[in-house]
Chimera marker file (.cmm) of the C-alpha trace (Angstrom):
<marker_set name="trace">
<marker id="1" x="5.657" y="-4.310" z="6.528" r="1" g="1" b="0" radius="0.5"/>
<marker id="2" x="3.648" y="-2.937" z="3.217" r="1" g="1" b="0" radius="0.5"/>
<marker id="3" x="1.745" y="0.368" z="4.248" r="1" g="1" b="0" radius="0.5"/>
<marker id="4" x="-0.903" y="1.577" z="1.656" r="1" g="1" b="0" radius="0.5"/>
<marker id="5" x="-2.852" y="4.168" z="1.728" r="1" g="1" b="0" radius="0.5"/>
<marker id="6" x="-4.194" y="7.544" z="0.112" r="1" g="1" b="0" radius="0.5"/>
<marker id="7" x="-2.501" y="10.927" z="1.629" r="1" g="1" b="0" radius="0.5"/>
<marker id="8" x="-4.266" y="13.377" z="0.056" r="1" g="1" b="0" radius="0.5"/>
<marker id="9" x="-4.708" y="15.308" z="-3.445" r="1" g="1" b="0" radius="0.5"/>
<marker id="10" x="-1.589" y="17.523" z="-5.074" r="1" g="1" b="0" radius="0.5"/>
<marker id="11" x="2.228" y="18.004" z="-2.905" r="1" g="1" b="0" radius="0.5"/>
<marker id="12" x="2.354" y="15.769" z="-0.101" r="1" g="1" b="0" radius="0.5"/>
<marker id="13" x="3.036" y="17.108" z="2.953" r="1" g="1" b="0" radius="0.5"/>
<marker id="14" x="5.228" y="16.589" z="6.522" r="1" g="1" b="0" radius="0.5"/>
<marker id="15" x="2.088" y="16.851" z="7.611" r="1" g="1" b="0" radius="0.5"/>
<marker id="16" x="0.250" y="14.113" z="5.789" r="1" g="1" b="0" radius="0.5"/>
<marker id="17" x="3.126" y="12.074" z="6.268" r="1" g="1" b="0" radius="0.5"/>
<marker id="18" x="3.453" y="12.207" z="10.442" r="1" g="1" b="0" radius="0.5"/>
<marker id="19" x="-0.386" y="11.517" z="10.146" r="1" g="1" b="0" radius="0.5"/>
<marker id="20" x="0.273" y="8.106" z="8.259" r="1" g="1" b="0" radius="0.5"/>
<marker id="21" x="2.974" y="6.999" z="9.070" r="1" g="1" b="0" radius="0.5"/>
<marker id="22" x="4.662" y="9.259" z="12.286" r="1" g="1" b="0" radius="0.5"/>
<marker id="23" x="3.449" y="6.427" z="15.083" r="1" g="1" b="0" radius="0.5"/>
<marker id="24" x="4.942" y="3.493" z="13.328" r="1" g="1" b="0" radius="0.5"/>
<marker id="25" x="8.646" y="5.186" z="13.151" r="1" g="1" b="0" radius="0.5"/>
<marker id="26" x="10.683" y="5.816" z="15.455" r="1" g="1" b="0" radius="0.5"/>
<marker id="27" x="14.536" y="7.219" z="15.346" r="1" g="1" b="0" radius="0.5"/>
<marker id="28" x="15.876" y="3.725" z="15.050" r="1" g="1" b="0" radius="0.5"/>
<marker id="29" x="14.746" y="3.387" z="11.649" r="1" g="1" b="0" radius="0.5"/>
<marker id="30" x="16.022" y="4.385" z="8.200" r="1" g="1" b="0" radius="0.5"/>
<marker id="31" x="13.508" y="5.863" z="6.002" r="1" g="1" b="0" radius="0.5"/>
<marker id="32" x="14.252" y="4.992" z="2.138" r="1" g="1" b="0" radius="0.5"/>
<marker id="33" x="12.575" y="7.219" z="-0.162" r="1" g="1" b="0" radius="0.5"/>
<marker id="34" x="12.432" y="9.041" z="-3.451" r="1" g="1" b="0" radius="0.5"/>
<marker id="35" x="13.618" y="12.684" z="-3.369" r="1" g="1" b="0" radius="0.5"/>
<marker id="36" x="10.521" y="14.387" z="-2.914" r="1" g="1" b="0" radius="0.5"/>
<marker id="37" x="11.255" y="17.440" z="-0.010" r="1" g="1" b="0" radius="0.5"/>
<marker id="38" x="8.663" y="16.790" z="2.366" r="1" g="1" b="0" radius="0.5"/>
<marker id="39" x="10.283" y="13.228" z="3.188" r="1" g="1" b="0" radius="0.5"/>
<marker id="40" x="13.889" y="15.470" z="4.197" r="1" g="1" b="0" radius="0.5"/>
<marker id="41" x="12.118" y="18.020" z="5.763" r="1" g="1" b="0" radius="0.5"/>
<marker id="42" x="10.014" y="15.125" z="7.884" r="1" g="1" b="0" radius="0.5"/>
<marker id="43" x="12.907" y="12.756" z="8.373" r="1" g="1" b="0" radius="0.5"/>
<marker id="44" x="15.323" y="15.971" z="9.565" r="1" g="1" b="0" radius="0.5"/>
<marker id="45" x="12.403" y="17.019" z="12.385" r="1" g="1" b="0" radius="0.5"/>
<marker id="46" x="11.845" y="13.477" z="13.777" r="1" g="1" b="0" radius="0.5"/>
<marker id="47" x="15.639" y="12.782" z="13.875" r="1" g="1" b="0" radius="0.5"/>
<marker id="48" x="15.291" y="9.697" z="11.379" r="1" g="1" b="0" radius="0.5"/>
<marker id="49" x="17.954" y="8.723" z="9.218" r="1" g="1" b="0" radius="0.5"/>
<marker id="50" x="16.824" y="9.131" z="5.515" r="1" g="1" b="0" radius="0.5"/>
<marker id="51" x="18.269" y="7.711" z="1.732" r="1" g="1" b="0" radius="0.5"/>
<marker id="52" x="16.407" y="9.287" z="-1.080" r="1" g="1" b="0" radius="0.5"/>
<marker id="53" x="17.256" y="8.412" z="-4.472" r="1" g="1" b="0" radius="0.5"/>
<marker id="54" x="16.570" y="9.836" z="-7.589" r="1" g="1" b="0" radius="0.5"/>
<marker id="55" x="13.693" y="9.031" z="-10.131" r="1" g="1" b="0" radius="0.5"/>
<marker id="56" x="16.539" y="9.610" z="-12.761" r="1" g="1" b="0" radius="0.5"/>
<marker id="57" x="17.544" y="5.642" z="-12.012" r="1" g="1" b="0" radius="0.5"/>
<marker id="58" x="21.425" y="6.333" z="-12.088" r="1" g="1" b="0" radius="0.5"/>
<marker id="59" x="21.674" y="5.588" z="-7.864" r="1" g="1" b="0" radius="0.5"/>
<marker id="60" x="19.785" y="2.782" z="-7.468" r="1" g="1" b="0" radius="0.5"/>
<marker id="61" x="21.025" y="1.468" z="-4.040" r="1" g="1" b="0" radius="0.5"/>
<marker id="62" x="23.249" y="3.083" z="-0.637" r="1" g="1" b="0" radius="0.5"/>
<marker id="63" x="24.698" y="-0.263" z="0.739" r="1" g="1" b="0" radius="0.5"/>
<marker id="64" x="22.098" y="-2.295" z="1.903" r="1" g="1" b="0" radius="0.5"/>
<marker id="65" x="19.190" y="0.649" z="1.336" r="1" g="1" b="0" radius="0.5"/>
<marker id="66" x="17.782" y="1.060" z="-1.908" r="1" g="1" b="0" radius="0.5"/>
<marker id="67" x="13.810" y="1.584" z="-2.816" r="1" g="1" b="0" radius="0.5"/>
<marker id="68" x="13.016" y="-1.610" z="-5.014" r="1" g="1" b="0" radius="0.5"/>
<marker id="69" x="11.185" y="-2.859" z="-3.440" r="1" g="1" b="0" radius="0.5"/>
<marker id="70" x="8.483" y="0.246" z="-2.932" r="1" g="1" b="0" radius="0.5"/>
<marker id="71" x="9.041" y="0.622" z="-6.758" r="1" g="1" b="0" radius="0.5"/>
<marker id="72" x="8.517" y="-3.504" z="-7.439" r="1" g="1" b="0" radius="0.5"/>
<marker id="73" x="5.209" y="-2.822" z="-5.558" r="1" g="1" b="0" radius="0.5"/>
<marker id="74" x="3.854" y="-0.181" z="-7.284" r="1" g="1" b="0" radius="0.5"/>
<marker id="75" x="4.437" y="-1.437" z="-10.646" r="1" g="1" b="0" radius="0.5"/>
<marker id="76" x="2.635" y="-4.640" z="-9.153" r="1" g="1" b="0" radius="0.5"/>
<marker id="77" x="-0.113" y="-2.490" z="-8.208" r="1" g="1" b="0" radius="0.5"/>
<marker id="78" x="-0.498" y="-0.258" z="-11.267" r="1" g="1" b="0" radius="0.5"/>
<marker id="79" x="-0.838" y="-3.653" z="-13.295" r="1" g="1" b="0" radius="0.5"/>
<marker id="80" x="-3.659" y="-4.792" z="-11.092" r="1" g="1" b="0" radius="0.5"/>
<marker id="81" x="-5.616" y="-1.623" z="-10.463" r="1" g="1" b="0" radius="0.5"/>
<marker id="82" x="-6.002" y="-1.440" z="-14.607" r="1" g="1" b="0" radius="0.5"/>
<marker id="83" x="-8.453" y="-3.836" z="-15.076" r="1" g="1" b="0" radius="0.5"/>
<marker id="84" x="-10.744" y="-1.907" z="-13.774" r="1" g="1" b="0" radius="0.5"/>
<marker id="85" x="-10.220" y="0.648" z="-15.810" r="1" g="1" b="0" radius="0.5"/>
<marker id="86" x="-10.337" y="3.863" z="-13.415" r="1" g="1" b="0" radius="0.5"/>
<marker id="87" x="-10.698" y="4.074" z="-10.057" r="1" g="1" b="0" radius="0.5"/>
<marker id="88" x="-12.652" y="6.954" z="-8.244" r="1" g="1" b="0" radius="0.5"/>
<marker id="89" x="-10.373" y="8.414" z="-5.567" r="1" g="1" b="0" radius="0.5"/>
<marker id="90" x="-12.789" y="8.123" z="-2.667" r="1" g="1" b="0" radius="0.5"/>
<marker id="91" x="-12.912" y="4.245" z="-3.067" r="1" g="1" b="0" radius="0.5"/>
<marker id="92" x="-8.803" y="4.206" z="-4.094" r="1" g="1" b="0" radius="0.5"/>
<marker id="93" x="-8.333" y="3.097" z="-0.019" r="1" g="1" b="0" radius="0.5"/>
<marker id="94" x="-10.380" y="0.472" z="-0.412" r="1" g="1" b="0" radius="0.5"/>
<marker id="95" x="-8.115" y="-1.171" z="-3.152" r="1" g="1" b="0" radius="0.5"/>
<marker id="96" x="-5.556" y="-0.295" z="-1.845" r="1" g="1" b="0" radius="0.5"/>
<marker id="97" x="-6.494" y="-3.004" z="1.377" r="1" g="1" b="0" radius="0.5"/>
<marker id="98" x="-8.117" y="-5.519" z="-1.068" r="1" g="1" b="0" radius="0.5"/>
<marker id="99" x="-4.882" y="-5.384" z="-3.002" r="1" g="1" b="0" radius="0.5"/>
<marker id="100" x="-2.611" y="-6.051" z="0.210" r="1" g="1" b="0" radius="0.5"/>
<marker id="101" x="-5.065" y="-8.703" z="1.192" r="1" g="1" b="0" radius="0.5"/>
<marker id="102" x="-3.906" y="-10.706" z="-1.715" r="1" g="1" b="0" radius="0.5"/>
<marker id="103" x="-0.506" y="-9.905" z="-1.492" r="1" g="1" b="0" radius="0.5"/>
<marker id="104" x="0.112" y="-11.069" z="1.783" r="1" g="1" b="0" radius="0.5"/>
<marker id="105" x="-2.090" y="-14.416" z="1.043" r="1" g="1" b="0" radius="0.5"/>
<marker id="106" x="0.683" y="-14.171" z="-2.109" r="1" g="1" b="0" radius="0.5"/>
<marker id="107" x="3.518" y="-14.198" z="0.141" r="1" g="1" b="0" radius="0.5"/>
<marker id="108" x="1.949" y="-16.450" z="2.945" r="1" g="1" b="0" radius="0.5"/>
<marker id="109" x="1.150" y="-19.240" z="-0.014" r="1" g="1" b="0" radius="0.5"/>
<marker id="110" x="1.884" y="-22.369" z="1.246" r="1" g="1" b="0" radius="0.5"/>
<marker id="111" x="-0.671" y="-25.714" z="1.909" r="1" g="1" b="0" radius="0.5"/>
<marker id="112" x="-1.903" y="-25.231" z="5.392" r="1" g="1" b="0" radius="0.5"/>
<marker id="113" x="-2.277" y="-21.074" z="4.657" r="1" g="1" b="0" radius="0.5"/>
<marker id="114" x="-4.511" y="-22.236" z="1.061" r="1" g="1" b="0" radius="0.5"/>
<marker id="115" x="-5.975" y="-24.755" z="2.792" r="1" g="1" b="0" radius="0.5"/>
<marker id="116" x="-7.080" y="-22.441" z="5.658" r="1" g="1" b="0" radius="0.5"/>
<marker id="117" x="-8.136" y="-20.072" z="3.011" r="1" g="1" b="0" radius="0.5"/>
<marker id="118" x="-10.405" y="-22.001" z="1.509" r="1" g="1" b="0" radius="0.5"/>
<marker id="119" x="-12.391" y="-23.883" z="4.969" r="1" g="1" b="0" radius="0.5"/>
<marker id="120" x="-12.601" y="-20.129" z="6.385" r="1" g="1" b="0" radius="0.5"/>
<marker id="121" x="-14.319" y="-19.716" z="3.219" r="1" g="1" b="0" radius="0.5"/>
<marker id="122" x="-16.267" y="-22.084" z="3.034" r="1" g="1" b="0" radius="0.5"/>
<marker id="123" x="-17.552" y="-21.739" z="6.705" r="1" g="1" b="0" radius="0.5"/>
<marker id="124" x="-19.363" y="-18.641" z="5.364" r="1" g="1" b="0" radius="0.5"/>
<marker id="125" x="-23.120" y="-19.210" z="4.031" r="1" g="1" b="0" radius="0.5"/>
<marker id="126" x="-23.208" y="-17.505" z="0.827" r="1" g="1" b="0" radius="0.5"/>
<marker id="127" x="-26.975" y="-16.497" z="0.891" r="1" g="1" b="0" radius="0.5"/>
<marker id="128" x="-27.099" y="-13.712" z="-0.941" r="1" g="1" b="0" radius="0.5"/>
<marker id="129" x="-27.629" y="-14.229" z="-5.223" r="1" g="1" b="0" radius="0.5"/>
<marker id="130" x="-26.459" y="-12.267" z="-8.110" r="1" g="1" b="0" radius="0.5"/>
<marker id="131" x="-30.452" y="-10.902" z="-8.560" r="1" g="1" b="0" radius="0.5"/>
<marker id="132" x="-30.658" y="-10.062" z="-4.306" r="1" g="1" b="0" radius="0.5"/>
<marker id="133" x="-27.046" y="-7.925" z="-4.802" r="1" g="1" b="0" radius="0.5"/>
<marker id="134" x="-28.674" y="-6.298" z="-8.391" r="1" g="1" b="0" radius="0.5"/>
<marker id="135" x="-31.937" y="-5.522" z="-7.720" r="1" g="1" b="0" radius="0.5"/>
<marker id="136" x="-30.730" y="-3.813" z="-3.764" r="1" g="1" b="0" radius="0.5"/>
<marker id="137" x="-30.247" y="-0.302" z="-3.419" r="1" g="1" b="0" radius="0.5"/>
<marker id="138" x="-27.484" y="1.021" z="-2.165" r="1" g="1" b="0" radius="0.5"/>
<marker id="139" x="-26.715" y="4.164" z="-0.455" r="1" g="1" b="0" radius="0.5"/>
<marker id="140" x="-23.583" y="6.401" z="-0.563" r="1" g="1" b="0" radius="0.5"/>
<link id1="1" id2="2" r="1" g="1" b="0" radius="0.2"/>
<link id1="2" id2="3" r="1" g="1" b="0" radius="0.2"/>
<link id1="3" id2="4" r="1" g="1" b="0" radius="0.2"/>
<link id1="4" id2="5" r="1" g="1" b="0" radius="0.2"/>
<link id1="5" id2="6" r="1" g="1" b="0" radius="0.2"/>
<link id1="6" id2="7" r="1" g="1" b="0" radius="0.2"/>
<link id1="7" id2="8" r="1" g="1" b="0" radius="0.2"/>
<link id1="8" id2="9" r="1" g="1" b="0" radius="0.2"/>
<link id1="9" id2="10" r="1" g="1" b="0" radius="0.2"/>
<link id1="10" id2="11" r="1" g="1" b="0" radius="0.2"/>
<link id1="11" id2="12" r="1" g="1" b="0" radius="0.2"/>
<link id1="12" id2="13" r="1" g="1" b="0" radius="0.2"/>
<link id1="13" id2="14" r="1" g="1" b="0" radius="0.2"/>
<link id1="14" id2="15" r="1" g="1" b="0" radius="0.2"/>
<link id1="15" id2="16" r="1" g="1" b="0" radius="0.2"/>
<link id1="16" id2="17" r="1" g="1" b="0" radius="0.2"/>
<link id1="17" id2="18" r="1" g="1" b="0" radius="0.2"/>
<link id1="18" id2="19" r="1" g="1" b="0" radius="0.2"/>
<link id1="19" id2="20" r="1" g="1" b="0" radius="0.2"/>
<link id1="20" id2="21" r="1" g="1" b="0" radius="0.2"/>
<link id1="21" id2="22" r="1" g="1" b="0" radius="0.2"/>
<link id1="22" id2="23" r="1" g="1" b="0" radius="0.2"/>
<link id1="23" id2="24" r="1" g="1" b="0" radius="0.2"/>
<link id1="24" id2="25" r="1" g="1" b="0" radius="0.2"/>
<link id1="25" id2="26" r="1" g="1" b="0" radius="0.2"/>
<link id1="26" id2="27" r="1" g="1" b="0" radius="0.2"/>
<link id1="27" id2="28" r="1" g="1" b="0" radius="0.2"/>
<link id1="28" id2="29" r="1" g="1" b="0" radius="0.2"/>
<link id1="29" id2="30" r="1" g="1" b="0" radius="0.2"/>
<link id1="30" id2="31" r="1" g="1" b="0" radius="0.2"/>
<link id1="31" id2="32" r="1" g="1" b="0" radius="0.2"/>
<link id1="32" id2="33" r="1" g="1" b="0" radius="0.2"/>
<link id1="33" id2="34" r="1" g="1" b="0" radius="0.2"/>
<link id1="34" id2="35" r="1" g="1" b="0" radius="0.2"/>
<link id1="35" id2="36" r="1" g="1" b="0" radius="0.2"/>
<link id1="36" id2="37" r="1" g="1" b="0" radius="0.2"/>
<link id1="37" id2="38" r="1" g="1" b="0" radius="0.2"/>
<link id1="38" id2="39" r="1" g="1" b="0" radius="0.2"/>
<link id1="39" id2="40" r="1" g="1" b="0" radius="0.2"/>
<link id1="40" id2="41" r="1" g="1" b="0" radius="0.2"/>
<link id1="41" id2="42" r="1" g="1" b="0" radius="0.2"/>
<link id1="42" id2="43" r="1" g="1" b="0" radius="0.2"/>
<link id1="43" id2="44" r="1" g="1" b="0" radius="0.2"/>
<link id1="44" id2="45" r="1" g="1" b="0" radius="0.2"/>
<link id1="45" id2="46" r="1" g="1" b="0" radius="0.2"/>
<link id1="46" id2="47" r="1" g="1" b="0" radius="0.2"/>
<link id1="47" id2="48" r="1" g="1" b="0" radius="0.2"/>
<link id1="48" id2="49" r="1" g="1" b="0" radius="0.2"/>
<link id1="49" id2="50" r="1" g="1" b="0" radius="0.2"/>
<link id1="50" id2="51" r="1" g="1" b="0" radius="0.2"/>
<link id1="51" id2="52" r="1" g="1" b="0" radius="0.2"/>
<link id1="52" id2="53" r="1" g="1" b="0" radius="0.2"/>
<link id1="53" id2="54" r="1" g="1" b="0" radius="0.2"/>
<link id1="54" id2="55" r="1" g="1" b="0" radius="0.2"/>
<link id1="55" id2="56" r="1" g="1" b="0" radius="0.2"/>
<link id1="56" id2="57" r="1" g="1" b="0" radius="0.2"/>
<link id1="57" id2="58" r="1" g="1" b="0" radius="0.2"/>
<link id1="58" id2="59" r="1" g="1" b="0" radius="0.2"/>
<link id1="59" id2="60" r="1" g="1" b="0" radius="0.2"/>
<link id1="60" id2="61" r="1" g="1" b="0" radius="0.2"/>
<link id1="61" id2="62" r="1" g="1" b="0" radius="0.2"/>
<link id1="62" id2="63" r="1" g="1" b="0" radius="0.2"/>
<link id1="63" id2="64" r="1" g="1" b="0" radius="0.2"/>
<link id1="64" id2="65" r="1" g="1" b="0" radius="0.2"/>
<link id1="65" id2="66" r="1" g="1" b="0" radius="0.2"/>
<link id1="66" id2="67" r="1" g="1" b="0" radius="0.2"/>
<link id1="67" id2="68" r="1" g="1" b="0" radius="0.2"/>
<link id1="68" id2="69" r="1" g="1" b="0" radius="0.2"/>
<link id1="69" id2="70" r="1" g="1" b="0" radius="0.2"/>
<link id1="70" id2="71" r="1" g="1" b="0" radius="0.2"/>
<link id1="71" id2="72" r="1" g="1" b="0" radius="0.2"/>
<link id1="72" id2="73" r="1" g="1" b="0" radius="0.2"/>
<link id1="73" id2="74" r="1" g="1" b="0" radius="0.2"/>
<link id1="74" id2="75" r="1" g="1" b="0" radius="0.2"/>
<link id1="75" id2="76" r="1" g="1" b="0" radius="0.2"/>
<link id1="76" id2="77" r="1" g="1" b="0" radius="0.2"/>
<link id1="77" id2="78" r="1" g="1" b="0" radius="0.2"/>
<link id1="78" id2="79" r="1" g="1" b="0" radius="0.2"/>
<link id1="79" id2="80" r="1" g="1" b="0" radius="0.2"/>
<link id1="80" id2="81" r="1" g="1" b="0" radius="0.2"/>
<link id1="81" id2="82" r="1" g="1" b="0" radius="0.2"/>
<link id1="82" id2="83" r="1" g="1" b="0" radius="0.2"/>
<link id1="83" id2="84" r="1" g="1" b="0" radius="0.2"/>
<link id1="84" id2="85" r="1" g="1" b="0" radius="0.2"/>
<link id1="85" id2="86" r="1" g="1" b="0" radius="0.2"/>
<link id1="86" id2="87" r="1" g="1" b="0" radius="0.2"/>
<link id1="87" id2="88" r="1" g="1" b="0" radius="0.2"/>
<link id1="88" id2="89" r="1" g="1" b="0" radius="0.2"/>
<link id1="89" id2="90" r="1" g="1" b="0" radius="0.2"/>
<link id1="90" id2="91" r="1" g="1" b="0" radius="0.2"/>
<link id1="91" id2="92" r="1" g="1" b="0" radius="0.2"/>
<link id1="92" id2="93" r="1" g="1" b="0" radius="0.2"/>
<link id1="93" id2="94" r="1" g="1" b="0" radius="0.2"/>
<link id1="94" id2="95" r="1" g="1" b="0" radius="0.2"/>
<link id1="95" id2="96" r="1" g="1" b="0" radius="0.2"/>
<link id1="96" id2="97" r="1" g="1" b="0" radius="0.2"/>
<link id1="97" id2="98" r="1" g="1" b="0" radius="0.2"/>
<link id1="98" id2="99" r="1" g="1" b="0" radius="0.2"/>
<link id1="99" id2="100" r="1" g="1" b="0" radius="0.2"/>
<link id1="100" id2="101" r="1" g="1" b="0" radius="0.2"/>
<link id1="101" id2="102" r="1" g="1" b="0" radius="0.2"/>
<link id1="102" id2="103" r="1" g="1" b="0" radius="0.2"/>
<link id1="103" id2="104" r="1" g="1" b="0" radius="0.2"/>
<link id1="104" id2="105" r="1" g="1" b="0" radius="0.2"/>
<link id1="105" id2="106" r="1" g="1" b="0" radius="0.2"/>
<link id1="106" id2="107" r="1" g="1" b="0" radius="0.2"/>
<link id1="107" id2="108" r="1" g="1" b="0" radius="0.2"/>
<link id1="108" id2="109" r="1" g="1" b="0" radius="0.2"/>
<link id1="109" id2="110" r="1" g="1" b="0" radius="0.2"/>
<link id1="110" id2="111" r="1" g="1" b="0" radius="0.2"/>
<link id1="111" id2="112" r="1" g="1" b="0" radius="0.2"/>
<link id1="112" id2="113" r="1" g="1" b="0" radius="0.2"/>
<link id1="113" id2="114" r="1" g="1" b="0" radius="0.2"/>
<link id1="114" id2="115" r="1" g="1" b="0" radius="0.2"/>
<link id1="115" id2="116" r="1" g="1" b="0" radius="0.2"/>
<link id1="116" id2="117" r="1" g="1" b="0" radius="0.2"/>
<link id1="117" id2="118" r="1" g="1" b="0" radius="0.2"/>
<link id1="118" id2="119" r="1" g="1" b="0" radius="0.2"/>
<link id1="119" id2="120" r="1" g="1" b="0" radius="0.2"/>
<link id1="120" id2="121" r="1" g="1" b="0" radius="0.2"/>
<link id1="121" id2="122" r="1" g="1" b="0" radius="0.2"/>
<link id1="122" id2="123" r="1" g="1" b="0" radius="0.2"/>
<link id1="123" id2="124" r="1" g="1" b="0" radius="0.2"/>
<link id1="124" id2="125" r="1" g="1" b="0" radius="0.2"/>
<link id1="125" id2="126" r="1" g="1" b="0" radius="0.2"/>
<link id1="126" id2="127" r="1" g="1" b="0" radius="0.2"/>
<link id1="127" id2="128" r="1" g="1" b="0" radius="0.2"/>
<link id1="128" id2="129" r="1" g="1" b="0" radius="0.2"/>
<link id1="129" id2="130" r="1" g="1" b="0" radius="0.2"/>
<link id1="130" id2="131" r="1" g="1" b="0" radius="0.2"/>
<link id1="131" id2="132" r="1" g="1" b="0" radius="0.2"/>
<link id1="132" id2="133" r="1" g="1" b="0" radius="0.2"/>
<link id1="133" id2="134" r="1" g="1" b="0" radius="0.2"/>
<link id1="134" id2="135" r="1" g="1" b="0" radius="0.2"/>
<link id1="135" id2="136" r="1" g="1" b="0" radius="0.2"/>
<link id1="136" id2="137" r="1" g="1" b="0" radius="0.2"/>
<link id1="137" id2="138" r="1" g="1" b="0" radius="0.2"/>
<link id1="138" id2="139" r="1" g="1" b="0" radius="0.2"/>
<link id1="139" id2="140" r="1" g="1" b="0" radius="0.2"/>
</marker_set>
């Protein structure tokens, strides 16, 4: 399972981590992270096993544990989000959710899933037109 969400601005804290992923973890999990101190402090307090990898890339795996999936996800996200020429921080979670949906569709791509998506998309009435959306006043 992939989790993408902004946690705040500046340095990551263990409180932010707990709020975001605390309910998703147990002491049976192994947390594989980069070398940020907040991860180590958080894992120690929650009695969760942790493997940390430095960003120098010299050590990429510890047995079957690694963070290459996260690095690959991050690379794909950065490539996808570049097309928008910058995203306002207040909308970043929306873009992350959008990317997550696209990723899940990509990884579930098979004939049955694609047919289901097409059928569901075509069953929704599309009554909005370009002009009605363009002339609408949106409140923020």
